[in-house]
C-alpha positions in Angstrom: 24.1 151.0 286.1 26.9 152.9 287.6 27.0 153.1 291.4 27.0 156.4 293.1 30.6 156.4 294.5 29.8 158.8 297.4 27.0 156.5 298.6 29.1 153.4 297.9 32.0 154.7 300.0 29.7 155.7 302.8 27.9 152.3 302.8 31.3 150.4 302.7 32.6 152.4 305.7 29.3 152.0 307.6 29.3 148.2 306.9 32.9 147.8 308.0 32.2 149.8 311.2 29.0 147.9 311.9 30.5 144.5 311.3 33.8 145.5 313.0 35.9 144.4 309.9 38.6 146.2 307.9 37.0 148.4 305.3 39.5 146.9 302.8 37.7 143.5 303.2 34.4 144.8 301.9 33.5 145.9 298.4 30.4 146.4 296.1 30.1 142.6 295.8 29.9 142.0 299.5 26.7 140.6 300.9 25.3 138.7 303.9 26.3 135.5 302.0 29.9 136.5 301.6 30.6 138.0 305.1 30.4 135.7 308.1 30.0 138.7 310.5 26.9 139.8 308.6 24.3 137.9 310.6 20.8 138.8 311.7 21.9 141.1 314.5 24.4 142.8 312.3 21.6 143.3 309.7 19.4 145.1 312.3 22.4 147.2 313.4 23.3 148.0 309.8 19.8 149.1 309.0 19.7 151.5 312.0 23.1 152.9 311.0 21.9 153.4 307.4 18.8 155.3 308.7 21.0 157.5 310.8 23.7 158.1 308.1 21.4 158.8 305.3 18.5 160.4 307.3 15.9 158.0 306.1 13.2 155.7 307.5 13.4 152.0 306.5 10.5 149.7 306.6 10.8 146.2 308.1 10.3 144.8 304.6 13.4 146.7 303.4 15.5 145.0 306.0 15.1 141.6 304.2 15.8 143.0 300.7 18.9 145.0 301.7 21.3 142.1 302.2 24.1 143.2 299.9 26.2 146.3 299.3 24.8 146.6 295.7 21.2 146.5 296.8 21.8 148.9 299.6 23.5 151.4 297.4 20.9 151.1 294.7 18.1 151.5 297.3 19.7 154.6 298.9 20.4 156.1 295.5 16.8 155.7 294.4 15.4 156.9 297.8 17.5 160.0 297.9 16.8 160.9 294.3 13.1 160.2 294.4 
């Protein structure tokens, strides 16, 4: 499956801003497992930022699943195109 590059770019920028890291250090393979700054507090902040950026409402169950750039982009793509 090809990632939506607009959504990917927006997620990467949002992730970099939320984690306070250089956008060049994150890519579509980045996840909570690969980025030390992506801890539980960063996860909550990222979910709130995603809600604001993409004008959507996430459920608490989504917070747990959305722990990588790939899963976030796929989720947003599916949600926006539903």
